[in-house]
N, C-alpha and C positions, 0 to 999 in steps of 0.2 A: 825691570827694575819692579821690583814688589812698592804697593804702594803702603804706607803706614799713616795712617790718618791720626795716630795716637801722639805724636810729634807735636814739642811746643811749636808757639808760632812765634816769626822771628820777624826782625825788622831788616829788608833789606831795601842798598840804596841804589835804584838804579842809574848809571849817566847814561844819558841817551845821546845817541847823535843827535849833530844840527841843521845836517841835509832839507830837510822835512820838520816840520811840526809833529808833534808824537800825540797823534786825534786820531779815528776810527774813517772808514770812506775816503782815506785819501787816493790820489791819482797813480805815481811811480813814488815810492816810498815802502822798499822793501823791508830794509833793518828798523825802519819808521814804525812799519806796521808790527813785526814782531815784537815790539819792544812794548808795543798799546798792548799785544793781546797779552805777554807774561804779564805786566800786569795786572790788566784784567782780571786775569785768571787767578794771582796771589792772592788780590783784595777780594778775591768769591770765596779764597776758602780760609779766609782769616785771619792772612798776614798783614804784617804792615809795612804795606807797599810804596816806599818814596819815588818818586820819576826827578831828577834834575835836570829840566829841559827847559824850552823857550817858554817863553810868556805866550806864543801864543797857540800854544799845546791845551790838548786836553784828556787828560786820565781816569782813572779809577778809581787811584789810590790819592797819596797826598802829592799834591803840584807845588815844588822848588822850584820856584824860576832863578833861571843861571842870567838869561840876558831875555830883553823883549822878543825879540823875534827871530825863528830859524833863518839860515842862511836861503832858501828855498829852493834850492837847486843841487846835484847831484856833480856836478861837473863845471864849476866856478873857479874862475881865476884865484890863484896864490895870492893874493893883494894885502897889503899892509891893515885893510880896514877887517876883508876876512879873518888874518889871524889875532885884528883884536879880536872880533868877537869869540873867537874859540879861546881865547886864552883868558875872557872872563868869564866862558863859560865853565872851562874846567877849574877856573880859582874857588868860582861859587860852590861847586860840584865838592874841592878838596875841605872847601871849608864845610859843608854840611857834612862829611864824612867823620871831620874831628872832634862834634858834638859828643862821642863817646856814648850811642847809642844804636850804632850801626852794628847788626853780626856779620852782614857778608855784603860786597859791592858787585853789581853786576854792571859787566861793559862789556862793548860789542866792536869796539877797534885799537886795533894795535898802538896808535899814537896815542892816546888817550890811555890805555894803560902804561903806557912808559913815563907818560908824566907823573899819574897816580901811585905807580909802584914806591919810587925811594920818599915819597912825601907820607905813606901811609904806612910805609915798613915797620917804623916802630910798635906802631899801634896794633899790629898782629893782627890786623880784617881780611881774610881772606875775599880774594879777587878771582868772580871766575869770567873769564871771556866768551861770551858765544861765536864762535868761529863762523866768518861768512864769507870768509876768501879761501880762492882754490893754490894749488900748491905752486905757483905761478910769484905768487907772494912772497921773494925771499927774506924781504925786510923782516917779516915775523920771526923768521926762526933766530935770524941774528938778536931782536929785541928779546924773545924766551930765551935765550942762554946770560941774558944779563937779570934777568926775574930770577934766575933760580940763584938765590944767592946760601952758597955752600954753608954759613955760618948756620943756616935755619936746618931741622931735618927733616921738613915738610917744605916747599913751595908754597910763596905766597899768590901764585898766579896761577889758574887755574884753566884749560880751555876743554870746554864742551862743543864735543863735536855734535852736527846734526842731521845727520847721515852715516849706515853704515861706511857708506862710500867715502866720506871725507875723511872719518876717525881712520881707514886704512892710508887715505894720503896725507894724515899727517899723524900718523903712528908714532912721533918721535916726540910729538907735541901736547898729547891727547891724557893729561895725567887720570881721569876718571873711566870706569871701565862703561859705562852706560853713554848709552847715544838720545839728545831729546830731541825728538822731531817735532818743528813747528806743529804748531796749531790754530786753529780759527774759531769763530763763535759760529757751529753750523747754521744753531735756530735763526740768524744773522741772513741764511743764503735760500733765496725762495727756489722748492723745487720742484719738477716737473711730474706728471703723474707717466707719461706714455714716452718710446721714445718720439724724437721729431723726422718722422721720414720725410725725404727729403731734403730735410733744410738745409741751411747753409752751412760751410766749416767757418769754421773760430781760431784768429790766433791773437793772441797778445801779450806783449811784452817787448822791454825796450827794443826800438828799430835797430839789431846791428845784425851783421854776420854770424854769431854765436849762437841767434835763437832762430836762425834761418827761416826768416820770411820767404825770403827767393825760393825757397825749397817748398813753401805753403803755396805756394803760387804754380811752380810748378803740378804740384799736386792736384791742386784744383783745375789746370788748364787740363789734365789728363783723365781726370775723370767727370770733367764737367759741370760741376759743382762751382756754387754760389763760393767766393773767400772774402768773410770779414777781417778786415785787420787791423786793429787797435794798437795803439803804444807812443811812447814819447820818441823824436831825436834831440838825442843828448847834442850840449856842444862839442862834439867830439870829430876832429876832421876824419878818422874813419868810417863813424855811423851817418854822419851826413852824407858823406862818399858812397858809400851805400845803398843809405837812401835815396840817394839822386839815380843809382843804375837801377832801382825797384818801380820808379816811376813812367818810365814807357809801358810795364806792366798793371800798371794802375788806371784802372777806366774810370773810375771816377774817388774825389777826394771831399769830404764834408764833414763837419764838426757834427756830435749830434749831442754832446755835452750841454747845449746852452739850453735844451728840453729839461725839464724839473721829472723827478722821476715820479710820478704817481699811476694810477689808475688807467689813464688814456696813453703811457710813456709807449707802451707797444703799437697801438697804431695812429703815433703820432712821428716816430723817431726810428722804429724795426721796422712796421710793413712795409712802408715806402722803398724803402731798400729793396727787401725783399722783393716787391712787385714790376723795379724797374729792369731793362735790359741790360743794367753792368755789371759782369762778373764779380770782378776783382775791386775789392771797395772798401778804402781806406778811411776811418772815422776818427784818427788822433788819438790822442790820450784821455783815458774814460776815468771817472771817479771810484770809488769802491761801490756806490750806487747804482750807477750806472752798467761796468761792467759784469755787474752782477745779473741784469734782467739781460742783457747779451750773452754769457754763458748759459741762464735756461731756456733760451728758443733757439740755441745751436744746436745742432745734430750732432758734432762733435767737436772736441778742443784738438786743436794738432799741435805739438810739442817736436818739432824737428832740430833740436839743438843739436848744433854743432862743436861743442865743448862736454867734458865733465862737469857737471852743473851740480852741484853739492848737495840741493834742496829741487825748488821748484813750488814755492806756491802755485802758481796757476793750476797745476794738477790737481792738489785738492780742492783748492776753490772750486774749478771745473768742476769736480764729481760732487762737490756736497749742492750742488744746483741739481744733479741728476744726471749732467753732459759726457758720459765718459770721454777717454782720452787718447788719441794714436799718437805714441811716441817714441821716438830712436831708441833704445836699447844703449843708453849712456849715461854716466854718473850716478846719483841715485834713483832714476827712475823706476828700475826695478824693484827697488820698497815700498815703491810710492803705491804704482798702478798694479792691481794683478791681472794679469794680463787671463783674457780672455771672459774677465770680469764686471772688470770696470773699464775696460777698453784694451787697448792693444800695444804691445810692445816687442817693436819690431827693429829690423837689422838692416834693414835696406829699402830705397826708394819705392822698389816696385813693391817688396812687402807690405810697403805704408797703403801706397794706390788700390792692393788687395784688401787692406783694410776697411777701407774707405766702404767698402759694398759689404759689407759684415756687420758694420758700428750699429745698425737696427738690432741687433740679437741681444745689444747689452739693457739690461734692464737699470733705468735710474734710479730706484728706492737700493738697489744692491751697493749702486755707485755712494748712496747716501750713506748706507749705513756703513760700508769702508770707512768713512772720513769720520763719523761720529764713533767708532771704534777706536779707530787711530790715532785721529791729528787734530782731536777735538782741544779747544784749549783753557777745559778742564784736563786732560790728562797731562797735556805739557805743564801743566802749573805743579800738579802733582809731581810729575819727575824730577823736575826743578827744587820741588821745596825737598823731595830726597834727597837730591845732589847736595845743596845747603846745607844739611842733617851731616850726612856722609863727610862734607869739607868740614866742616866745621870741629865736628868730632876725631875727624882724624890730623887735623892740623895744630902744630906740637909746637913748643912755645918753650927756647931755653930758656933755662932758669937764672942765665948771667945777664937777663934780658929784664932790666928794670921797667915799671909800670909806666906807664905814660905820665910827665904830671900833668896837674892838674890845669895849668897856667901856659900849656903847649902852645896853643895857639889860640888869640885872641879874637882877631881879625884878620880876612880874605889876604891872600896874596897879591901881591902888588902887579897887575895883570903884565907891564912891561918886563919885568921878573920872570917870564913865562916863554920858554921858550917852544913855540908849535908850529914846526915846519911843512 
């Protein structure tokens, strides 16, 4: 996608998710982190970026508060309280959308789009939904068929893919030709100067079978490497069962998030664990500031995923710190990691074990340059800006539709009238 700096500035309304607040340096909050970065990038380009989100958020653009607090958990029970919170959030976001100054609505959740679609239909404001799900989410396809109203010569909802792999998986959903990769603020990631020879292997992510922590342990055992495991254990029976199965292979569990990230963090939190005689160490969930330090001092980050992950922020974050990645050739991995230059993309356990022995040949600066060139927050913002303009320009409004009356909506919807399951 070519970058056009001459486009006029837009007003974009982001309807955030509520699992976590929208702010930097979250622990586990992949979608919220993406929303934060998109808003920050668009704001830096001069667009008017409005984020409809919880009051405990902190954004770069305009903060439109919908509810006081985020839900605070990616896996919470579908209680009446949770539904009420979601109802309030989407009702308030819809009210903001109807004020008449929004050029495009950017969303990240199919159920939220389903709610917004019918209510903004007559306003002709196009909706972009960034896809974050795999093809196993069959509900998305059913919802999308309802969004494509035959009365419009172009759809109201446009799905944006986050990788070529995901675009192929959702080829019947993605309207736009372009893929928009996730981007990070590269300058916020500390980078090492030289490879860390003889250092620890690192794996970070939700503790679940799909992420392959069990395979990372096997690799550590067979290569004689120290392994640091970081990540949350969600309140899902399958994840808890998986973590329980790992415990016999974990030599030490310790929380490192209690130490503030300052000039002494390495000496106080990292070095004691590297010097101890325990090989496989679980350090719990890390904040954004903490994980940057663990990326930076690692010899390599392992990514032995067991499914076709549509992106993988871990890959980008690790390389931004100059730490190469050893990953299985699944999902979007080969689009993100350059085999032999920023890490190794392999097809088997044996190949991953062999790659550990060659990882010191990867230069930290090459990893950093790759992320800066392809996965920066600025690059992502430019591409979304181009996508917004393309969709707005191509979005046709039938002449038979009358414009929205000035008094169409004076107050937010009553929460109890909104059915969010």
